[in-house]
N, C-alpha and C positions, 0 to 999 in steps of 0.2 A: 145749407149749413148756417148756423147762427153764431154771432160773435160771442154771446154770453156763454156758450159752451166751448167755443174754439179757444177762448182765453181762460185757461184752467190751471190752477196752481197745485193740483194734486201731484205728488212726487212719486216716481216709480220706485217700488220696493219699500216705501215708507207710508203707504196709504193708511195704515192703522196707527201711525204715530203723529198724525197731523195735529198741530197745536193751534188753538184759537188766540193764543197770547199775542199781543201787538208786537211787531218787530220794526226796527228802524230801517231795515232793508226789506224790499218786497221779495217774494219767492223767486221772481225772475231775475232780480239783481243778484241774488245768491247763486243762481245758475251761472251767471256771467263770472262771478268771482271764483266759483268752484272750478270752472274751466281754466281760468288764468293760472291757478295754482296747481293744476293737475300735471302729472308726469307726461302723459301723452301730448299735451299741448306744448310743454317745454321742449320735447324732442323735435318738434317741427322746425326748430332753429337750425338743425343739421339735416334737413331734407330738401332736396332739390325742388325748386318751383319749375323753371324751364332751363335756365342757363346754369352752368357749373357753379358750385358754391364758390364764394368770392375769394379772389386773391387780392391784388392791389385795388381792384375796382369792385365796390360793393353793389351787388344786384340782389334781387328778391329771393328769399328762401320761403319755405312754407309758412314760417312763423310771421315774417313781416307781411306776407301776402294776406294771411288770415286777419291780422290786426287792421290792415287797411280795408279789407272787405267789411269787417265789423264797423269801422268808422263810417264808411259809405252807407252801409246797411242801416245804421241808426239815423243818419241824415235822411235817407230815403223814407224810412218808417215815420220819422217826425213830420216830413212833408205830407205823408198820407194822413196822419192823425189830424194835422191842422186843417186839411181839406175835407175830411170826413166829419169833423167835430160838429159843424152846424146841423148836419143830418141827424145826429144822435143826441143832441141837447135835450135834456129832460127825460131820457130813457135810461133803462138799466145798464145799457152799454156804455154810457158816458163815462162812468168811473173806471171802467176796464180798458177803454180805448188807449190811454197813454202807455199801458203795459206792452203794447205792440212794439214800441221802441226797444224795450229791454229784451223781449223775446227774440226779435230779429238780430239784435246785437249778439246774443248768445249763440243763436243758430249760425251766424256768420263766423264766429270764432271756431265753432266745432266742425264746420262743413268739410274740412280737409283732414281731420284728425285720423281717419282710417286709411289714408293713402300710404302705400308702401314706399320704400326709398327709391331714389332715382326717377322722380317725376312720374308722369302718366305712363311712361314706358314700363315702370315697375308693375303696374296693373296688367298691362298687356303680356308681360313676360310670365306672370303667374297663370293667366288664363290660357296662354298657348302652351305652357308646360303640360297641361292636361289635354288640350285639344290636338296638339301636334307632337309633343315630346314624350318622355318616358312615362309621364303620368297616364297616358292612354291605357297602360297595362291594368289599371285598377278599375276601368269602366264597369266591368261586370259585377264588381263587388258593391256598387252603390245604386241607390234608387235614381229614377230619372230626375227628380227635383234636386237631390244632392249633387248629382253630376252637373246639372245646369248651373248650380252655384259656382262650381269650380271652373268650368270652361268659359264662364262669363264673369270671372272674379272682378268685383267692382269696389272702388274705394268708398263710394256712397253707402253701399250696404255695410261695408266694414266700419264706417263711422257710427252707424246706428248700433252695430254689435258692440263696438268699443264702449259706447256710452251706456248701454242697457244690460249687457251680459254680466252675470255673476261669475267672475273669474275665481279660480280656486283660492281660498283664503280671504276673499273679499266679501263685502257686504252685499246683501240682496239688492237688486236694482242697479248694479254697476255704479255709475257716478250719482245715482239717485237724482236725476234731473226731473223737472216738471214735465208733465205730459205735453204741454204746448211747445216747449223748447225742443223736445224730442221729435215731435211731428214736423216742426218747422225746418228740419234739416233733410227730410226725406223727399227728394225731388221726384223719385220714381216709386210711388206707393204700391208696389206689387213685388212678388217674388220673381226670380230669374226665369222660372219655367213659364210664368205668365206674361213676360215682357213681350210687347207687340213686335219688337224688332229683334228679339233674342239677344239683347245687348245690355243696356243700362237697366238697373233695377235697384230697389231701395232697401231690401232686407233679405237676409239669408233665410233658408227654410228653418234653421234653428231659432230664429227670432220672429217667425211669422205669427205665432200666438201672442207674443209680447206686443207687436205692433197692432194686432187685431184688438187687443184690450185697450190700447191707447186710442185707436180710431173710434171704438164704440163710445168711450167716455167723452171724446171731443165732438162726436156726431158727424164724423167724416162720412161722406156718401160712399156706400159700398155697392159697386157694380156687380161683383161676383165674389166668391170666396177668395179672400186675400188680395183683392183688387179694389183700390179706393181712389176717390178724388183727392187731389192735393190739399193739404192745409193751405188756406189762402196766403199765409205769411211765407210760404216756400217761394212764392213768386218774387217777393222782395229780397229774400236771401239770394236767390238765383240771379236777380238783376244786379245786385251789388257785386257778386262774383264776376258776372259778365263784364261789367264796367271796369273792374279793377284789373282782371288778368289781361284784357285786351289793351287797355290804355297803358298800364304799367309795363307790360312786355315791350311795347313800342319804346317807352322811355329807357328801359334797360338796354335795348338794342342800340339806342343812340350812344349811351355811355360806353358800350363795348365797341363802338365804331362799326357796327354792322349796318346801321342806317345813318345817313348824313343828317346834319342839322336841318338843312333846307327841306329834305324829304319829310322829316317829322313835323316841321312847322306847317308845311302844306297840308299834311294829313289832318292835323289838329284844327287849322283855320277853316277847313272845309265843313266843319260842323256848324258854322255860323253864316248868317246873311251878310251881304256886302257891307252894310252900314256898320255892323259890329266888327267885322274883319278890319275895317279901316281904323277903328279905335284900338283894337288889339294889336294891330301891326305897329301902331305908334308906340305902344308900350314895349313891344318886343324890340323896336329900334332903339329904345332908350337903355336897353340892357346890353352889357358887353359880354357877359359870360353865357356861352351857348347852353350849358346845362340849366342855367336859370331861365333862359328863354323857353326851353322845353318845359320846365317845371311850371312856369306861369301858365302856358297854354294848356298843359295837362290839367291843372286845377280848374281852368275855365270849362274844359270839356267834361270833366267829371260833374261839375255843377249843372251843366246843361243836361246831361244824361239823367242825373238824379231827378231834375224837374220833369223831364219828359216821361220817365218811367212812373213817377208818382201820379202824374195825370192819367196815364193809361190805366193804372190800377184803380183810381177813383172812378174813372169813366166806365170801367168794366166790372165794378164791384159786384153787381148783381149776377153777371155771368160767372164770375169766379166763385161766388157763394153757391151757385147752382151746379158747379162742376162743368160748365159749358164753355169756358174760356179756352181758346186755341193758341198754342205757341207760348213764347215767353213774352215778358214785358218789352224787352229790347226788340223783339220781332215786330212789335206794334207801335213803335214810336213814329213820329211824323217823318215826312219824306227826306228833308234835308239832312238832319242828323242820322237818319237811317242809312242813307247812301254813304255818308262819311264813315259810319261804323263798319259798313260792309267793305269799304276800301281799306280800313285798318285791318280787318280780318283777313282780307286777301293778301295784304302785305305780310302779315304775321305768318301765314301758312307758306307763302312762297319764299320769304327772305329769312325768317327767324327760325321756325321749327325744323327746317331742313339744313340749318347752318352746321358747319363741321363740328363746332364745340358741342352742340346739342346732340348730334348723331353719335359723337364719341362717348358721351355720357350714357346714351341708350345702349350702345354696344357693350360697354363695360358693365353696366347694370344688368344687362341680360345674362352675361356670363356669371356674374356673382350670384344673382338670385337663383339661376338654374342650378348652379353647383350646390347652394345651400338647400334647395328643395330636394335634390338627389340624396344628400347625406342625411338630412333630418327626417325625410319620409321613410327612408330605409331603416333608420333607427327606431322610429315609433312602430313600424310594422314588424321589426325583428329585434325587440328590446333585449333579448337574452344574449345577443352577440357582445363580445367584450368591447368592441369599438362603440356599439350602440350605448352601452352603459356609461362609457366615458363621455360621449357626446351629450346624452340626455341629462347628465349631471350638471351640464353647463346651461341648460334651459331654465329660465326663471320658474320658480315654483307655481306662479299664478297660472301658467299654461298647462292644462291637464293632458300630458302626453300619454297617460295611461287610461284615457277615457274608454268607456265600455264599447263604443262603436268605432268602426273605421272612420266614418265621417267625422266623429268627434276628435279622433287622433289627428286627422288631416287638418282640421280647423285649428288645433293647438299649434301646429307647425306654421300655418298661415298667420295666426295671431302673433307668433313670435317674429316671423320675418317681416310682416307688415309694420310691426312696431319698431323695427330697427331704424336708426338713422343711417344715412349714406356712409358715414365714417365707421360706425359700428359694423355694418355689413361688410365693408371692405376689410376691416381689421380681422373679423372672424374668418373671412375667405382666406386671407393670408395665413392665419394660424392653422387652419385645417389643411392647407396645402403645404405646410412646413416652411413657408416663406417668412414667417415671423415667429420668433421665440422669445420668451421672457429673458430679461438680462440675467446673467449668472456671474 
């Protein structure tokens, strides 16, 4: 793969409208701004990241997480640009290379936009509804690739659909993002039916041709039909996400008193050699507020991981461009921070993600999403029922509940549910159960 093709400002759905007029903002900066002002991005403020949406203690939601990932992603991409610049001085790539920062920033903003309410458990609930629940009844009505999309429902693929699909009444090309920004969010560039582990995947069957067009334009390596090498900038977006969710979840756990201050300080100090630890411990000892102690070390850890991941990317650039790089950037950092990151990951899985607050959200979210799937799928499959007509009248017009295929009808339901905030889903659940009525 070649950088001069990988960095492409062609815009999905607007290929024939491209202007040569000079702009004060680059096309990639416009991607970033377009995402910030979009409704799907705004809705992330009321979607669970890991812990329940905040009461008196503010923890991360999907919006704050995405903003932080974008900040870290831009820092990481800038480090890569600085370290690669000497190699490309005097070439055609030199002028394009700085756009990496803008593309990665946009991809990081968008990476979670397709996730349903109630955190990652929302994805699992939708998938298991079809693999274990009442959704199993429609198996024989769908093709193998359509069925694979449902039983492996994934927020990553849904993000690509959200950005690229022409919803009813909307313009061609969805949000009309540049090809490079679209490709940079696809961590798993293949369909669900082609997934090596029958799990994570990057685009639904309905968007396979769209991604194929993007991949051809950018020159992504094609291994087999609809199976591609990653766009190299995916590695930077993924690393920024890996850094943020792991480190910030630990900090949130401290604020919620799930982890003690001493535990978190030890986890963070372990990223550094003894000499740096001594200096950092002196700074920590000069701070009285425990939250500030954790925040100081958290910033140090993020800086260290950014530097480590940038170096892995630069050292592995040729492998990445050839589609031969294995694992993630985090998987390939040096031993000391790698061991510390593994310790944080172990703590998160054993102490955080199985905490009672997190499990309670998953249990409630499972019931809410399952109920909404039952009602909405029955409505789109039996639209002539009186109850179906009433319910479908509440579905936003952009979702095509009268699509000509069953797969299209099901997707309209999943588009609607995955776009809901936690609060909206709960409110609709209560209304449909008669537990909440308009004031009279």
